[in-house]
C-alpha positions in Angstrom: -7.5 17.2 7.2 -5.9 20.5 6.0 -8.0 23.6 6.7 -8.5 26.5 4.5 -9.4 30.0 5.6 -12.9 31.2 4.9 -13.3 34.9 4.3 -16.9 35.2 3.0 -20.0 33.1 3.9 -20.9 32.4 0.3 -21.6 28.9 -1.0 -19.5 28.4 -4.2 -18.8 25.3 -6.2 -15.1 25.3 -7.1 -12.3 23.0 -8.1 -9.0 23.2 -6.3 -5.8 22.4 -8.1 -3.5 21.1 -5.4 -0.9 18.4 -5.8 -0.9 15.3 -3.6 2.4 16.5 -2.2 1.0 19.9 -1.2 -2.0 18.2 0.4 0.1 15.9 2.5 2.4 18.7 3.6 -0.7 20.6 4.8 -1.7 17.7 7.0 -0.8 17.4 10.7 0.2 14.0 12.2 -3.4 13.0 13.1 -4.5 13.9 9.5 -1.7 11.7 8.1 -2.8 8.8 10.2 -6.4 9.2 9.0 -5.1 9.4 5.4 -3.0 6.2 5.8 -6.0 4.3 7.2 -8.2 5.5 4.3 -5.6 4.5 1.7 -5.1 1.1 3.4 -8.9 0.4 2.9 -8.4 0.5 -0.9 -4.8 -0.6 -1.3 -4.2 -4.2 -0.6 -0.6 -5.0 0.0 0.8 -8.1 -1.7 0.4 -10.2 -4.8 -3.1 -10.8 -6.0 -3.6 -14.6 -6.1 -6.6 -16.4 -7.4 -9.0 -18.4 -5.2 -7.3 -21.6 -4.1 -8.7 -24.9 -5.0 -7.4 -26.8 -2.0 -5.4 -26.6 1.3 -2.1 -27.2 -0.5 -2.7 -24.2 -2.8 -3.7 -22.0 0.3 -0.4 -23.0 2.0 1.6 -22.3 -1.2 0.0 -18.9 -1.7 0.7 -18.0 2.0 4.4 -18.9 1.5 4.7 -16.9 -1.7 3.1 -13.8 -0.1 5.4 -14.1 2.9 8.5 -14.3 0.6 7.3 -11.3 -1.4 6.9 -9.2 1.7 10.2 -10.3 3.3 12.4 -9.5 0.3 14.1 -6.5 1.9 14.8 -8.4 5.1 16.4 -11.4 3.4 20.1 -12.1 3.2 21.8 -12.3 -0.1 22.2 -16.0 0.3 18.5 -16.5 0.8 17.7 -14.4 -2.2 20.2 -16.4 -4.3 18.6 -19.7 -3.1 15.1 -18.5 -4.1 16.4 -17.3 -7.5 18.0 -20.7 -8.0 14.8 -22.4 -7.4 12.8 -20.1 -9.6 15.3 -20.4 -12.4 14.7 -24.2 -12.5 11.2 -23.5 -13.7 
């Protein structure tokens, strides 16, 4: 992580007012990789779905998650098809 110069060997309790942007800019590439791994432990990508009752619900939830994550890779036609289906309900 970012290092800070130490001028005096005195133990002091202090708060630092540093923005997240400043912190990230002070990180080198290895520090950023560590930071990303740490964040990924707490941030779960995707749509939170409740516990499934059966195999069909598990399959459905998997499909919905895949669609949610693939949105930016979809063609306009695919998105319109999904919108059409969703608008029925």
